[in-house]
C-alpha positions as CSV (number, residue, x, y, z in Angstrom):
1,M,111.9,105.8,89.5
2,K,108.5,104.6,88.0
3,T,107.8,101.3,86.5
4,H,108.3,102.3,82.9
5,H,111.9,103.5,83.8
6,Y,112.8,100.2,85.2
7,I,111.3,98.6,82.1
8,F,113.4,100.7,79.8
9,L,116.4,100.3,82.0
10,T,116.2,96.5,82.1
11,A,115.2,96.4,78.4
12,F,118.5,98.4,77.5
13,L,120.7,96.3,79.9
14,F,119.1,93.0,78.2
15,V,120.3,94.5,74.9
16,M,123.7,95.5,76.2
17,V,124.3,92.3,77.9
18,F,123.3,89.9,75.4
19,Y,124.9,91.4,72.2
20,D,127.2,88.8,70.9
21,Q,128.1,87.0,74.4
22,E,127.6,83.9,76.2
23,V,124.3,82.9,77.6
24,G,125.2,81.8,80.9
25,L,127.3,84.8,82.0
26,N,124.7,87.3,80.6
27,L,121.8,85.7,82.4
28,G,124.1,85.5,85.4
29,I,124.6,89.4,85.1
30,L,121.1,90.2,84.3
31,G,119.8,88.1,87.2
32,A,122.0,89.9,89.4
33,I,121.0,93.3,88.3
34,Y,117.2,92.1,88.6
35,A,118.0,91.2,92.3
36,V,119.5,94.7,93.0
37,L,116.6,96.4,91.3
38,T,114.2,94.6,93.5
39,L,116.2,95.3,96.7
40,F,116.1,99.0,96.1
41,R,112.3,98.8,94.9
42,T,111.1,97.1,98.0
43,P,109.4,99.0,100.5
44,E,111.3,99.0,104.0
45,K,108.3,97.1,105.7
46,N,108.9,94.1,103.5
47,K,112.7,94.0,104.1
48,T,112.9,91.2,106.5
49,R,115.5,88.7,107.2
50,T,113.7,86.1,105.0
51,F,113.9,88.8,102.2
52,Y,117.6,89.5,102.7
53,T,118.5,85.9,102.9
54,L,116.7,85.3,99.3
55,F,118.6,88.3,98.1
56,V,121.9,86.8,99.0
57,T,120.8,83.4,97.4
58,S,119.8,85.1,94.3
59,I,123.0,86.8,94.1
60,L,124.9,83.4,94.8
61,S,122.6,81.4,92.2
62,C,123.4,84.1,89.6
63,I,127.1,83.7,90.2
64,A,126.7,80.0,89.8
65,F,124.7,80.3,86.5
66,A,127.5,82.6,85.4
67,W,130.1,80.1,86.3
68,F,128.4,76.8,85.1
69,G,125.7,77.9,82.6
70,D,123.8,74.7,82.9
71,F,120.1,73.9,83.2
72,P,120.0,73.2,87.1
73,S,121.9,76.7,87.7
74,F,119.3,78.3,85.6
75,I,116.4,76.7,87.6
76,A,118.1,78.0,90.7
77,V,118.2,81.6,89.2
78,A,114.6,81.5,88.0
79,G,113.5,80.1,91.4
80,S,115.5,82.3,93.8
81,L,114.3,85.5,91.5
82,L,110.8,84.4,91.6
83,L,110.6,83.8,95.2
84,L,112.7,87.3,95.7
85,G,110.1,89.0,93.7
86,Y,107.2,87.3,95.6
87,K,108.6,88.2,99.1
88,S,109.2,91.9,97.9
89,K,105.6,92.2,97.0
90,N,104.0,90.5,100.2
91,R,106.0,89.6,103.4
92,R,103.0,88.0,105.0
93,L,102.2,85.4,102.4
94,K,103.9,81.9,102.7
95,I,106.5,81.0,100.2
96,L,105.2,77.3,99.8
97,F,101.9,78.9,98.2
98,L,104.1,80.2,95.3
99,I,104.8,77.0,93.5
100,P,100.9,75.5,93.5
101,V,99.9,79.2,92.4
102,F,102.6,79.4,89.9
103,V,101.8,76.0,88.4
104,I,97.9,76.6,88.2
105,N,98.5,80.1,86.6
106,C,100.7,78.6,83.9
107,C,98.1,75.9,83.2
108,T,95.1,78.2,83.3
109,S,96.7,80.9,81.3
110,F,95.8,79.2,78.0
111,C,92.1,78.9,79.0
112,R,92.1,82.6,80.1
113,F,93.4,83.9,76.8
114,F,90.0,82.8,75.1
115,N,88.2,84.9,77.6
116,F,87.6,87.7,75.0
117,D,85.0,89.4,77.2
118,E,87.4,90.5,79.8
119,W,89.6,92.1,77.1
120,L,87.1,95.0,76.5
121,P,86.4,97.7,79.0
122,K,83.1,97.3,80.8
123,K,81.9,100.8,79.9
124,N,79.2,101.5,77.3
125,V,81.3,103.1,74.6
126,P,79.5,103.8,71.3
127,G,81.3,103.3,68.1
128,L,83.1,100.4,66.5
129,W,86.4,102.3,66.2
130,Q,86.9,102.7,69.9
131,K,86.0,99.0,70.7
132,T,88.6,97.7,68.1
133,L,91.1,100.2,69.5
134,A,90.3,98.8,73.0
135,L,90.8,95.3,71.8
136,F,94.2,95.9,70.4
């Protein structure tokens, strides 16, 4: 499946799961679905023992959040899915680097929003209409 198929699938699952239901159970189910989709999308070379351990802990934290539905369980689900997604992309980088990178990206994202020069393409495109369209 292509990336846009996964986006449509997860958006559909999000709408179906969250329609008039409890939040804890729904996020637990959605987190488990994301973990399984990450397992299927990960290349074989990145499926190490650490990856499978993170997959199991992601599923267990999703079950805990579905059962309890409290804030610490939510943090466990978010952290385990973040680490699972990180390990699925690059197996050689260390997990401990993820926390400072995540914090720095959260802090600098506000500043990067105002860097409007990076929003437009670098090509010399004549016409105001094309530049306005590229901005949107």
